[in-house]
Backbone as CSV, one residue per row, in Angstrom:
resi,resn,N_x,N_y,N_z,CA_x,CA_y,CA_z,C_x,C_y,C_z
1,UNK,160.462,-53.195,-55.908,160.209,-54.191,-56.965,160.566,-55.594,-56.461
2,UNK,161.622,-55.669,-55.677,161.988,-56.961,-55.168,160.927,-57.683,-54.360
3,UNK,160.190,-56.844,-53.571,159.074,-57.416,-52.777,157.930,-57.861,-53.684
4,UNK,157.658,-57.072,-54.723,156.589,-57.456,-55.643,156.946,-58.718,-56.408
5,UNK,158.218,-58.819,-56.808,158.623,-60.040,-57.496,158.558,-61.263,-56.587
6,UNK,158.915,-61.087,-55.320,158.849,-62.195,-54.368,157.351,-62.595,-54.089
7,UNK,156.517,-61.573,-53.937,155.130,-61.825,-53.537,154.251,-62.346,-54.683
8,UNK,154.404,-61.687,-55.830,153.497,-62.028,-56.951,154.270,-61.864,-58.273
9,UNK,155.148,-62.799,-58.614,155.922,-62.646,-59.823,155.054,-62.688,-61.105
10,UNK,153.814,-63.074,-61.002,152.912,-63.143,-62.114,152.601,-61.764,-62.675
11,UNK,152.702,-60.727,-61.820,152.397,-59.323,-62.259,153.522,-58.680,-63.044
12,UNK,154.714,-59.248,-63.013,155.871,-58.734,-63.734,156.126,-59.615,-64.948
13,UNK,155.993,-59.014,-66.089,156.113,-59.792,-67.344,157.581,-60.051,-67.672
14,UNK,157.815,-61.290,-68.135,159.151,-61.662,-68.668,160.198,-62.112,-67.633
15,UNK,159.817,-62.408,-66.451,160.760,-62.852,-65.415,160.785,-64.399,-65.460
16,UNK,161.995,-64.909,-65.668,162.126,-66.356,-65.757,162.515,-66.955,-64.375
17,UNK,163.330,-66.217,-63.627,163.759,-66.684,-62.293,163.419,-65.593,-61.244
18,UNK,162.251,-65.656,-60.602,161.838,-64.589,-59.689,162.831,-64.388,-58.531
19,UNK,163.404,-65.450,-58.007,164.317,-65.281,-56.884,165.567,-64.544,-57.316
20,UNK,166.131,-64.839,-58.424,167.328,-64.087,-58.930,166.998,-62.670,-59.240
21,UNK,165.819,-62.444,-59.830,165.402,-61.078,-60.169,165.187,-60.229,-58.916
22,UNK,164.575,-60.818,-57.870,164.398,-60.019,-56.639,165.710,-59.770,-55.988
23,UNK,166.652,-60.713,-55.984,167.941,-60.507,-55.374,168.701,-59.349,-56.139
24,UNK,168.536,-59.325,-57.444,169.169,-58.225,-58.187,168.530,-56.892,-57.824
25,UNK,167.263,-56.846,-57.610,166.605,-55.604,-57.167,167.086,-55.158,-55.822
26,UNK,167.197,-56.059,-54.901,167.704,-55.712,-53.557,169.147,-55.271,-53.617
27,UNK,169.952,-55.895,-54.465,171.382,-55.529,-54.570,171.442,-54.099,-55.153
28,UNK,170.637,-53.812,-56.156,170.627,-52.448,-56.732,170.225,-51.408,-55.747
29,UNK,169.168,-51.719,-54.965,168.725,-50.802,-53.944,169.765,-50.577,-52.878
30,UNK,170.475,-51.623,-52.570,171.561,-51.477,-51.553,172.686,-50.644,-52.046
31,UNK,173.017,-50.828,-53.319,174.094,-49.898,-53.938,173.673,-48.456,-53.933
32,UNK,172.422,-48.222,-54.253,171.867,-46.888,-54.306,171.893,-46.288,-52.839
33,UNK,171.469,-47.042,-51.889,171.446,-46.568,-50.509,172.853,-46.257,-50.031
34,UNK,173.813,-47.143,-50.357,175.229,-46.933,-49.938,175.805,-45.665,-50.551
35,UNK,175.528,-45.496,-51.877,176.005,-44.289,-52.554,175.411,-43.017,-51.926
36,UNK,174.149,-43.071,-51.691,173.425,-41.925,-51.085,174.036,-41.631,-49.646
37,UNK,174.196,-42.709,-48.870,174.728,-42.556,-47.541,176.167,-41.945,-47.506
38,UNK,176.979,-42.446,-48.418,178.346,-41.915,-48.494,178.349,-40.473,-48.951
39,UNK,177.474,-40.104,-49.870,177.356,-38.737,-50.342,176.958,-37.794,-49.184
40,UNK,175.953,-38.197,-48.424,175.473,-37.393,-47.300,176.609,-37.278,-46.260
41,UNK,177.327,-38.378,-45.952,178.375,-38.366,-44.950,179.464,-37.399,-45.409
42,UNK,179.848,-37.413,-46.671,180.894,-36.487,-47.143,180.463,-35.048,-47.107
43,UNK,179.193,-34.786,-47.389,178.639,-33.420,-47.318,178.670,-32.933,-45.851
44,UNK,178.327,-33.773,-44.943,178.331,-33.439,-43.512,179.715,-33.178,-43.071
45,UNK,180.620,-34.020,-43.450,182.050,-33.897,-43.062,182.622,-32.576,-43.590
46,UNK,182.316,-32.263,-44.857,182.826,-31.001,-45.447,182.233,-29.797,-44.732
47,UNK,180.970,-29.858,-44.400,180.360,-28.727,-43.708,180.943,-28.593,-42.324
48,UNK,181.270,-29.661,-41.647,181.831,-29.629,-40.304,183.251,-29.044,-40.343
49,UNK,183.970,-29.329,-41.462,185.318,-28.776,-41.598,185.354,-27.297,-41.933
50,UNK,184.218,-26.785,-42.375,184.116,-25.381,-42.772,184.385,-25.262,-44.254
51,UNK,183.799,-24.249,-44.788,183.948,-24.051,-46.265,185.295,-23.365,-46.502
52,UNK,185.982,-23.863,-47.515,187.293,-23.279,-47.908,187.037,-22.432,-49.156
53,UNK,187.920,-21.413,-49.318,187.819,-20.595,-50.504,188.141,-21.391,-51.735
54,UNK,187.283,-21.373,-52.701,187.498,-22.156,-53.906,188.738,-21.768,-54.675
55,UNK,189.076,-20.524,-54.610,190.279,-20.067,-55.317,191.540,-20.651,-54.669
56,UNK,191.558,-20.764,-53.355,192.728,-21.320,-52.699,192.857,-22.857,-52.859
57,UNK,191.751,-23.508,-53.015,191.796,-24.966,-53.174,192.114,-25.427,-54.560
58,UNK,191.747,-24.600,-55.554,191.924,-24.993,-56.945,193.265,-24.504,-57.499
59,UNK,194.352,-24.934,-56.907,195.662,-24.468,-57.376,196.030,-24.890,-58.756
60,UNK,195.501,-26.030,-59.199,195.780,-26.533,-60.548,195.121,-25.660,-61.616
61,UNK,194.119,-24.938,-61.280,193.411,-24.115,-62.260,194.257,-22.894,-62.649
62,UNK,195.323,-22.619,-61.965,196.116,-21.443,-62.220,197.373,-21.724,-63.012
63,UNK,197.504,-22.963,-63.468,198.705,-23.389,-64.138,199.062,-22.510,-65.339
64,UNK,198.108,-22.095,-66.105,198.390,-21.272,-67.259,198.670,-19.808,-66.980
65,UNK,198.284,-19.363,-65.787,198.484,-17.998,-65.381,199.730,-17.759,-64.551
66,UNK,200.188,-18.793,-63.901,201.334,-18.720,-62.936,200.901,-18.066,-61.660
67,UNK,201.888,-17.834,-60.778,201.584,-17.284,-59.455,201.012,-15.868,-59.545
68,UNK,201.545,-15.037,-60.514,201.020,-13.685,-60.634,199.598,-13.633,-61.099
69,UNK,199.226,-14.591,-61.990,197.872,-14.675,-62.434,196.926,-15.056,-61.281
70,UNK,197.407,-15.919,-60.397,196.570,-16.340,-59.270,196.325,-15.136,-58.338
71,UNK,197.349,-14.358,-58.120,197.174,-13.168,-57.257,196.196,-12.135,-57.875
72,UNK,196.276,-11.980,-59.223,195.355,-11.052,-59.872,193.961,-11.593,-59.756
73,UNK,193.765,-12.885,-59.958,192.415,-13.466,-59.846,191.850,-13.310,-58.430
74,UNK,192.656,-13.528,-57.440,192.221,-13.402,-56.052,191.867,-11.957,-55.793
75,UNK,192.691,-11.008,-56.311,192.411,-9.579,-56.091,191.118,-9.192,-56.793
76,UNK,190.906,-9.706,-58.000,189.681,-9.360,-58.720,188.448,-9.913,-58.004
77,UNK,188.590,-11.102,-57.443,187.481,-11.669,-56.698,187.185,-10.839,-55.477
78,UNK,188.204,-10.265,-54.851,188.022,-9.467,-53.642,187.484,-8.044,-53.970
79,UNK,187.501,-7.740,-55.273,186.954,-6.386,-55.677,187.988,-5.349,-55.820
80,UNK,189.291,-5.705,-55.798,190.368,-4.741,-55.909,190.597,-4.266,-57.323
81,UNK,190.148,-5.049,-58.282,190.335,-4.682,-59.677,191.790,-4.905,-60.083
82,UNK,192.123,-4.568,-61.267,193.522,-4.756,-61.569,193.799,-4.677,-62.979
């Protein structure tokens, strides 16, 4: 959109300041690209570190069950029943 606003602002209705509008478009696109790039980098980093067991990482989720509840949940996940 920024290029269209720069090249032919007559095609976009309601723009009072084409230069400011195109700068806003470029800024928004830059924020989107940065967010996408950071997301991809974090996914690659996590994959390189290896996947961790979600039950071991989510220690806060066992607060209401205590340590015994966590052991039972891990055993149930492993198929031991209980």
